[in-house]
C-alpha positions in Angstrom: -63.2 -38.5 -17.4 -62.7 -38.5 -13.6 -59.2 -40.0 -14.1 -58.4 -37.3 -16.7 -59.6 -34.5 -14.3 -57.5 -36.0 -11.5 -54.4 -36.1 -13.8 -55.0 -32.4 -14.8 -55.4 -31.4 -11.2 -52.2 -33.2 -10.3 -50.3 -31.5 -13.1 -51.7 -28.1 -12.1 -50.7 -28.7 -8.5 -47.2 -29.7 -9.6 -46.9 -26.6 -11.7 -48.1 -24.5 -8.8 -45.5 -26.1 -6.6 -42.7 -25.5 -9.1 -43.8 -21.9 -9.6 -43.9 -21.5 -5.8 -40.4 -23.0 -5.5 -39.0 -20.8 -8.2 -40.6 -17.7 -6.6 -39.1 -18.8 -3.2 -35.7 -19.4 -4.8 -35.9 -16.0 -6.5 -36.8 -14.3 -3.3 -33.9 -16.2 -1.6 -31.5 -14.8 -4.1 -31.3 -11.0 -3.9 -30.5 -8.8 -6.9 -28.4 -5.7 -7.2 -28.2 -3.1 -9.9 -24.9 -1.6 -10.9 -24.9 1.8 -12.7 -21.7 2.8 -14.6 -22.4 6.5 -14.5 -20.7 8.8 -17.0 -17.6 6.7 -17.8 -16.7 3.3 -19.0 -15.7 0.8 -16.3 -13.1 -1.9 -16.7 -11.7 -4.2 -14.0 -13.3 -1.7 -11.5 -13.5 -2.2 -7.8 -17.1 -2.1 -6.7 -17.8 -1.8 -3.0 -21.2 -1.4 -1.3 -23.2 -2.5 1.8 -25.4 -5.5 2.2 -27.1 -7.1 5.2 -25.0 -9.1 7.4 -27.5 -11.9 6.8 -26.3 -12.0 3.2 -22.9 -13.4 4.1 -23.7 -16.8 2.7 -23.6 -15.5 -0.9 -20.2 -15.8 -2.5 -20.9 -15.1 -6.2 -22.9 -12.8 -8.4 -24.4 -13.8 -11.8 -25.4 -11.6 -14.7 -28.2 -12.3 -17.1 -25.9 -14.3 -19.4 -25.0 -16.7 -16.7 -21.5 -15.3 -16.1 -20.4 -15.5 -12.4 -18.0 -13.4 -10.5 -16.6 -13.8 -6.9 -18.4 -11.7 -4.3 -16.9 -11.0 -0.9 -19.1 -10.0 2.0 -17.6 -9.2 5.4 -19.2 -9.6 8.8 -20.4 -6.0 8.8 -22.0 -6.4 5.4 -19.2 -4.6 3.4 -19.4 -6.3 0.0 -16.8 -6.2 -2.8 -16.5 -7.5 -6.4 -14.6 -6.5 -9.5 -16.7 -5.3 -12.5 -15.0 -6.6 -15.6 -16.7 -4.3 -18.1 -19.6 -1.8 -18.1 -20.1 0.9 -20.6 -20.9 4.4 -19.5 -24.5 5.3 -18.9 -25.5 1.7 -18.8 -26.7 -0.6 -16.0 -26.3 -4.3 -15.2 -28.3 -6.5 -12.9 -26.6 -9.2 -10.9 -28.2 -12.1 -8.9 -26.4 -13.1 -5.7 -25.6 -16.8 -5.7 -24.2 -19.3 -3.1 -21.1 -20.3 -5.0 -17.8 -21.5 -3.6 -16.0 -19.2 -1.2 -12.6 -20.0 -2.8 -11.1 -21.4 -6.0 -9.6 -24.8 -5.3 -9.5 -23.9 -1.6 -7.0 -21.0 -2.2 -7.8 -17.3 -1.7 -6.8 -15.0 -4.6 -5.5 -12.5 -2.0 -3.9 -14.2 1.0 -2.6 -12.5 4.1 0.1 -14.4 6.0 0.8 -13.4 9.6 4.4 -13.6 10.9 3.9 -12.3 14.4 3.3 -8.6 14.1 4.5 -8.6 10.5 2.1 -9.4 7.6 2.9 -10.6 4.1 0.2 -10.1 1.4 0.2 -12.5 -1.6 -1.7 -12.0 -4.8 -2.3 -15.2 -6.7 0.5 -16.8 -4.7 3.0 -14.0 -5.3 4.3 -11.7 -2.5 3.3 -8.2 -3.4 3.2 -6.3 -0.1 4.7 -6.4 3.4 3.6 -4.6 6.5 6.1 -4.1 9.3 4.1 -3.8 12.5 6.4 -3.8 15.5 9.9 -2.4 15.0 11.8 -5.2 13.4 15.6 -5.7 13.3 17.7 -2.8 12.1 19.2 -3.7 8.7 22.6 -2.3 9.5 24.7 -2.0 12.6 25.5 1.7 12.1 21.9 2.8 12.6 21.1 4.5 15.9 18.3 3.0 17.9 16.4 6.3 17.9 15.5 5.5 14.2 14.0 2.1 15.2 10.3 2.0 14.2 7.5 0.0 12.7 4.1 0.8 11.3 4.9 1.0 7.6 4.6 -0.8 4.2 7.7 -2.5 2.8 8.4 -4.2 0.5 6.0 -3.3 -2.3 6.6 -5.5 -5.3 5.4 -5.4 -8.9 4.0 -8.4 -10.7 7.3 -8.7 -12.5 8.9 -9.2 -9.1 10.5 -5.7 -8.9 10.8 -4.2 -5.4 9.9 -0.5 -5.8 10.4 0.6 -2.2 13.4 1.2 0.1 13.7 0.9 3.9 16.1 2.8 6.2 17.9 4.5 3.2 21.3 5.8 4.3 20.4 9.4 3.3 17.2 9.5 5.3 17.0 6.8 7.9 13.5 7.8 8.9 12.1 6.9 5.4 10.3 3.6 5.1 8.5 2.4 2.0 5.1 4.0 2.6 4.7 5.5 6.0 2.8 8.4 7.6 4.0 11.1 10.1 3.7 14.8 10.7 6.7 17.1 11.0 6.2 20.7 12.3 3.6 20.4 15.0 2.4 22.1 18.2 0.9 20.0 21.0 0.1 21.3 24.5 2.6 24.1 23.9 5.4 21.8 22.9 6.7 21.0 19.4 7.2 17.3 18.7 8.4 16.3 15.3 7.0 12.8 14.5 8.7 12.7 11.0 12.3 13.5 11.8 12.8 10.8 14.4 16.6 11.6 14.7 15.7 14.8 16.6 14.3 12.8 19.5 11.2 14.9 19.9 8.6 12.5 18.6 8.0 9.1 17.2 5.3 6.8 15.7 4.9 3.4 17.4 3.0 0.3 16.4 0.1 -0.3 18.8 -1.4 -3.5 17.6 -3.1 -5.4 14.8 -6.9 -5.2 15.0 -7.7 -7.7 12.2 -6.4 -9.2 9.0 -8.2 -11.2 6.4 -7.9 -13.1 3.1 -10.5 -13.5 0.3 -11.4 -14.2 -3.3 -11.8 -10.5 -4.1 -9.6 -8.7 -1.6 -7.5 -9.2 1.5 -6.0 -6.8 3.9 -5.7 -5.7 7.5 -6.3 -3.0 10.1 -3.5 -1.8 12.4 -3.1 0.8 15.1 -0.3 3.3 15.6 0.3 6.1 18.1 2.1 9.4 17.7 4.2 9.9 20.8 5.3 13.3 22.0 8.8 12.7 23.5 9.2 16.4 24.7 6.6 15.9 27.4 7.7 15.2 31.0 6.6 11.6 30.3 6.1 10.3 26.7 2.5 11.3 25.8 0.4 10.0 23.0 -0.9 12.9 20.9 -2.7 11.0 18.1 -4.1 7.5 17.8 -4.0 6.3 14.2 -5.7 3.3 12.4 -4.6 2.0 9.1 -6.8 0.0 6.8 -5.2 -1.6 3.8 -7.1 -3.5 1.1 -5.3 -5.4 -1.7 -7.6 -6.3 -4.6 -7.6 -9.4 -6.9 -6.3 -7.5 -9.9 -3.2 -8.5 -11.8 -4.4 -11.9 -13.2 -4.7 -12.5 -16.9 -1.5 -10.8 -18.0 -2.3 -7.3 -16.8 0.8 -5.4 -15.7 -0.5 -3.9 -12.5 -2.2 -4.4 -9.2 -3.7 -1.9 -6.7 -4.4 -1.4 -3.0 -6.4 1.1 -1.0 -4.8 2.9 2.0 -6.9 4.7 4.6 -5.4 6.4 7.6 -7.7 7.6 10.4 -6.2 9.8 13.1 -7.9 10.8 16.4 -6.7 13.0 19.2 -5.6 10.9 22.1 -6.0 13.8 24.6 -8.3 16.7 25.0 -5.8 18.9 23.2 -5.7 19.4 19.4 -2.6 18.8 17.3 -1.7 21.9 15.3 0.2 21.6 12.1 2.5 24.4 11.0 2.9 25.3 7.3 5.7 23.1 6.0 6.9 21.5 2.8 6.4 17.9 3.9 4.5 15.7 6.3 1.5 13.3 5.7 1.9 10.2 3.7 5.4 9.5 2.3 6.8 7.2 -0.3 10.5 6.2 -0.6 11.5 4.5 -3.9 14.1 1.9 -4.6 17.7 2.9 -3.8 18.6 2.4 -7.5 16.5 5.5 -8.2 18.7 7.9 -6.2 20.2 10.7 -8.3 18.6 13.4 -10.4 18.0 11.4 -13.5 17.2 8.0 -12.1 13.6 8.4 -11.0 10.7 9.5 -13.2 7.7 11.5 -12.0 4.4 12.2 -13.7 1.5 14.1 -12.2 -2.1 14.1 -13.2 -1.5 17.6 -14.6 1.1 16.3 -17.0 4.1 17.6 -15.1 7.3 15.5 -15.5 9.8 18.1 -14.2 10.5 17.3 -10.5 11.4 20.9 -9.6 8.3 22.4 -11.4 6.0 19.7 -10.0 7.1 20.2 -6.4 4.5 22.1 -4.3 1.9 21.8 -7.0 -1.5 20.1 -6.5 -2.5 17.0 -8.3 -5.1 14.2 -8.2 -2.4 11.6 -8.6 1.4 11.3 -9.0 3.4 8.4 -10.5 7.0 7.6 -9.5 9.1 4.9 -11.3 12.6 3.9 -12.3 14.7 1.0 -13.4 15.0 -2.1 -11.2 17.3 -4.8 -12.4 17.0 -3.8 -16.0 13.4 -3.0 -16.4 11.0 -0.2 -15.3 8.5 -0.4 -12.5 6.7 2.1 -10.3 3.7 3.2 -8.4 1.0 5.9 -8.8 -0.6 7.3 -5.6 -4.1 8.5 -6.2 -5.5 11.2 -3.8 -9.2 10.8 -3.0 -11.2 14.0 -3.6 -12.7 13.8 -0.1 -9.3 14.2 1.5 -8.5 17.4 3.4 -7.3 20.1 1.0 -7.7 17.8 -2.1 -6.2 17.9 -4.6 -3.4 17.9 -2.1 0.0 19.6 -2.7 3.0 17.4 -3.1 6.6 17.3 -2.0 8.7 15.9 -4.9 12.4 15.7 -4.1 14.7 17.1 -6.8 17.3 14.2 -6.7 15.9 11.5 -4.4 13.1 9.0 -5.0 10.9 10.6 -2.3 7.3 11.8 -2.6 4.7 13.0 -0.1 1.2 14.3 -0.2 1.7 17.3 2.2 -1.5 19.3 2.9 0.5 21.4 5.4 2.1 23.2 2.5 -1.1 25.2 2.2 -0.9 26.6 5.7 -1.7 25.9 9.3 -4.5 23.6 10.3 -5.5 21.4 13.3 -6.5 17.9 14.0 -9.2 18.5 16.7 -10.6 16.3 19.4 -13.7 14.3 18.4 -13.1 15.1 14.8 -11.3 12.2 13.0 -8.8 13.2 10.3 -9.2 10.7 7.5 -6.7 10.4 4.6 -7.5 8.0 1.7 -5.3 7.0 -1.2 -5.4 4.3 -3.9 -2.0 3.0 -4.9 -1.4 1.4 -8.4 1.7 -0.7 -8.8 2.8 -1.2 -12.4 5.6 -2.5 -14.6 6.7 -0.4 -17.5 6.1 3.3 -18.2 2.9 5.1 -17.0 -0.1 5.6 -19.1 -1.6 9.0 -18.2 -5.0 8.1 -19.7 -5.2 4.8 -17.8 -4.3 6.5 -14.5 -7.0 9.1 -15.1 -9.4 6.3 -15.7 -8.3 4.6 -12.5 -8.6 7.8 -10.5 -12.1 8.4 -11.8 -13.1 4.8 -10.7 -11.7 5.6 -7.3 -13.2 9.1 -7.0 -16.6 8.3 -8.5 -17.2 4.6 -8.3 -20.2 2.8 -9.8 -23.5 3.1 -7.9 -25.1 0.0 -6.5 -28.6 -0.6 -5.2 -30.3 -3.7 -4.0 -33.5 -4.4 -5.9 -36.8 -5.2 -4.3 -38.1 -8.7 -5.2 
């Protein structure tokens, strides 16, 4: 009898130890709840904040045991890609200490080549950032047009380059870039967009960081807007770009996407005033093969395909595409609803592959000291013709992403 009692006591102690270990393991693995909201989610970027102490977790697991890569940065910024979540439903994930990479290779890999960066998605080059002013592509270009701080090339998954750089018609156009045109600064009128006038320019000021990862990779870079009309060149604005390329595009999908955030701060105690004008802001220059009235296709979120009618209208997103080496490819630029004057008005050129979100079309405004001016856009690069419904869905994901909360354990 005593022996049986001792065996039972030992079994109960073992069970208690196991229960305690399970409870400790559960407490050691936080859970998050993801709420879809009012729309279906598919291949959706989910970003949220965790504690910096959670950086050891590299996967999340749903109740069926399916695991997904999770990326947590030093400041606790966490990202994963939600494959499927129906509207008005919720899903609980448990954080797990899985492998940081797949076979030692990051899905999004950023390669540094001095002050130039190349971004690879699943081993394929999809994006380049020209930091410092690189070599001029042709000998007939005047040095006044020499600049860096822009994205080029941007390449589709089918290998189609959709951007141009130093086009002969407008030498100051570069893939995706940012600048302001008609401005007033300390009583002077520098033009940072039309560099050929010699009154203003945008310079590369340095790389703050770049990173690779299983979910996303990107970089932060600094630029300065220099007033050349001052007695000595004077910086009017300091600008920081943050670019994040996401691990979409695997599994046969025809597109990938990246987020673009530009934050501008006054460099002096003076504001930079913007005059009402038809362009200035973020610009896009399409492949040179798209030059000519009928060679580039535009579609806005409002359904407008006529370039002339679409110009100076406001839209949540705009798609631009054309033929490249026998097949169609393009990009949709999605304007975040928190942007100044959103939905922002657009400059759509009537016969060149040029587009800009230009809030200055609506009238004068100022970038004021101690008040950062933030412009956010999501860019969707796709092969083939655009799908308006799909672009609306992607804009909704960007504008109103799933809600995430960490659950108490």
